[in-house]
C-alpha positions in Angstrom: 71.6 209.5 18.2 70.9 213.2 18.9 70.3 214.4 22.5 66.8 215.1 23.5 65.8 218.4 25.2 62.7 219.7 27.0 60.1 218.3 29.3 58.9 214.7 29.2 56.3 212.6 30.9 57.2 208.9 31.1 54.6 206.1 30.7 55.5 202.5 31.8 53.4 199.3 31.6 53.5 196.2 33.7 51.1 193.2 33.1 50.1 192.1 36.6 49.3 193.7 40.0 52.1 191.7 41.6 54.6 192.9 39.0 53.4 196.5 39.6 53.9 196.3 43.4 57.3 194.6 43.1 58.6 197.0 40.5 59.7 194.1 38.4 60.5 195.3 35.0 60.1 199.0 35.8 63.8 199.6 36.4 64.5 198.3 33.0 61.9 200.5 31.4 63.2 203.6 33.3 66.7 202.7 32.0 65.3 202.4 28.5 63.8 205.9 28.8 67.0 207.3 30.2 69.0 205.8 27.4 66.6 207.3 24.8 66.8 210.8 26.3 70.6 210.3 26.1 71.9 213.0 28.4 70.5 216.1 26.8 69.0 219.1 28.7 65.8 217.2 29.6 63.5 216.9 32.6 61.1 214.1 33.4 58.3 216.0 35.1 56.0 213.1 35.8 55.9 209.3 35.6 52.9 207.0 35.3 52.7 203.2 35.5 49.9 201.2 34.0 49.1 197.9 35.7 47.4 196.1 32.8 44.8 193.3 33.0 43.5 191.2 30.2 40.0 191.8 31.6 40.2 195.6 31.4 40.3 197.9 28.4 40.5 201.2 30.2 43.9 202.8 30.8 43.6 205.3 33.6 47.4 205.8 34.0 47.6 206.6 30.3 44.9 209.3 30.7 46.8 210.8 33.6 50.1 210.8 31.6 48.4 212.4 28.6 46.8 215.1 30.8 50.2 215.8 32.4 51.9 216.1 29.0 49.2 218.5 27.8 49.3 220.5 30.9 53.1 221.1 30.7 53.3 221.0 26.9 55.7 218.0 27.4 56.4 215.0 25.2 55.1 211.6 26.2 57.7 208.8 26.3 56.3 205.3 26.0 58.9 202.9 27.3 57.7 199.9 25.3 55.5 199.8 22.2 55.8 196.1 21.4 52.5 194.8 22.8 50.5 198.0 21.8 50.6 197.5 18.1 47.4 195.4 18.0 45.4 197.7 20.3 43.3 200.1 18.1 41.9 201.8 21.3 45.3 202.6 22.7 46.9 203.8 19.5 43.8 205.8 18.6 44.0 207.5 22.0 47.6 208.5 21.4 46.6 210.0 18.0 43.6 211.9 19.5 45.4 213.3 22.5 47.3 216.1 20.7 50.6 215.1 22.4 54.0 214.6 20.9 54.7 210.9 21.5 58.1 209.2 21.6 59.0 205.5 21.9 62.0 204.5 23.9 62.3 201.2 21.9 62.0 203.0 18.6 64.4 205.9 19.1 64.4 207.1 15.5 60.7 207.8 15.5 59.4 211.2 16.7 57.6 214.3 15.6 55.7 214.1 12.2 57.3 210.7 11.4 56.2 209.4 14.8 52.6 210.5 14.1 52.7 208.8 10.7 54.0 205.6 12.3 51.1 205.7 14.8 48.6 206.1 11.9 50.1 203.1 10.2 49.9 201.1 13.4 46.2 202.0 13.8 45.6 201.1 10.1 47.2 197.6 10.6 45.4 197.0 13.9 42.1 198.1 12.3 42.7 195.8 9.3 43.4 192.9 11.6 40.3 193.6 13.6 38.3 193.9 10.4 39.6 190.6 9.1 38.7 188.9 12.3 35.2 190.4 12.1 34.8 189.3 8.5 35.8 185.7 9.4 33.4 185.7 12.3 30.5 187.0 10.0 31.4 184.3 7.4 31.3 181.6 10.1 27.9 182.9 11.4 26.5 183.0 7.9 27.6 179.4 7.3 26.1 178.3 10.5 22.8 180.1 9.7 22.8 178.4 6.3 23.1 175.1 8.0 19.9 176.0 9.9 21.4 177.0 13.2 19.4 179.8 14.9 21.5 182.8 15.6 21.0 186.2 17.3 21.1 189.5 15.4 24.4 190.9 14.4 24.3 194.6 15.3 28.0 195.2 15.9 29.7 198.4 15.0 32.7 198.1 12.7 36.1 199.2 14.0 36.2 201.8 11.2 33.0 203.4 12.4 34.2 203.4 16.0 37.4 205.2 14.9 35.4 207.8 13.0 33.2 208.5 16.0 36.1 208.6 18.4 37.9 211.1 16.2 34.8 213.3 15.9 34.3 213.4 19.7 38.0 214.1 20.2 37.9 217.1 17.9 34.7 218.5 19.5 36.2 218.1 23.1 39.7 219.4 22.5 39.2 222.9 23.9 37.4 221.5 26.9 40.1 219.0 27.5 42.8 221.6 27.8 40.7 223.4 30.4 40.1 220.2 32.3 43.8 219.5 32.4 44.5 222.9 34.0 41.5 222.7 36.3 43.2 220.7 39.2 46.1 223.1 39.2 43.8 226.1 39.4 41.9 224.5 42.3 45.2 224.0 44.1 46.1 227.6 43.7 42.7 228.7 44.9 43.0 226.5 48.0 46.4 228.1 48.6 44.8 231.6 48.7 44.8 232.7 45.1 41.3 234.0 45.0 41.5 236.6 42.1 42.0 235.9 38.4 45.2 237.9 38.5 46.6 235.8 41.4 45.7 232.6 39.7 47.4 233.8 36.5 50.5 234.7 38.5 50.5 231.2 40.1 50.2 229.5 36.7 53.1 231.6 35.4 55.3 230.8 38.4 54.6 227.1 38.0 55.7 227.3 34.3 52.3 226.1 33.0 52.0 227.0 29.3 49.0 228.9 28.0 46.5 227.3 25.7 48.6 228.5 22.7 51.8 227.5 24.3 53.4 231.0 24.3 53.3 234.2 26.3 52.1 234.5 29.9 48.8 233.9 31.6 46.4 236.8 32.0 43.3 237.2 34.1 41.2 237.0 30.9 42.7 233.7 29.9 42.1 232.3 33.4 38.4 233.5 33.2 38.0 231.6 30.0 39.4 228.4 31.5 37.1 228.7 34.5 34.1 229.1 32.2 34.9 225.8 30.5 35.4 223.9 33.7 
């Protein structure tokens, strides 16, 4: 396996609050990420741990990890993908984020191939959700035929949800980059960087890539970011 180089943000998952507090399972996930990176010229610049609950669908730690990866133009390393393959929301979020995603437990998958794999995972998860929906509708239709009174079925299909999510993600991409950089700019301002030039110098000294990922920050670029946030 080739060595990995560059900046990485690690994303770990534990299933209960107690497990998250104890660190149970996290050491193994960190070792899996380290084994995946395999001794190259790499740097983990940030780590985020999601404490999952069956009653919650939001993933705040994932959002923080994606924001850090976008901010530093880093790759996101997901320590374990096994239980994520049925989550349309999670997989779709990875596709929409515009971040290079790696899987520690699928080391051969990265780059364009990794994105293709994500797309296939989404397709399978969406198919499974659609089949469940179809079975539910068939059961409701059969119950109605038997004379059972039912409420209206106004649910939105998973495919429609995916299309809407993709449209919103495309529309908000430029604003998202500005939002990622915003907290760093506010920190620089609090530290005394009051001019656009001083903020640009601060971003350059921190190694924060520009929107296009090349060159150095200028006062004009900082002004554009401030307009968006």
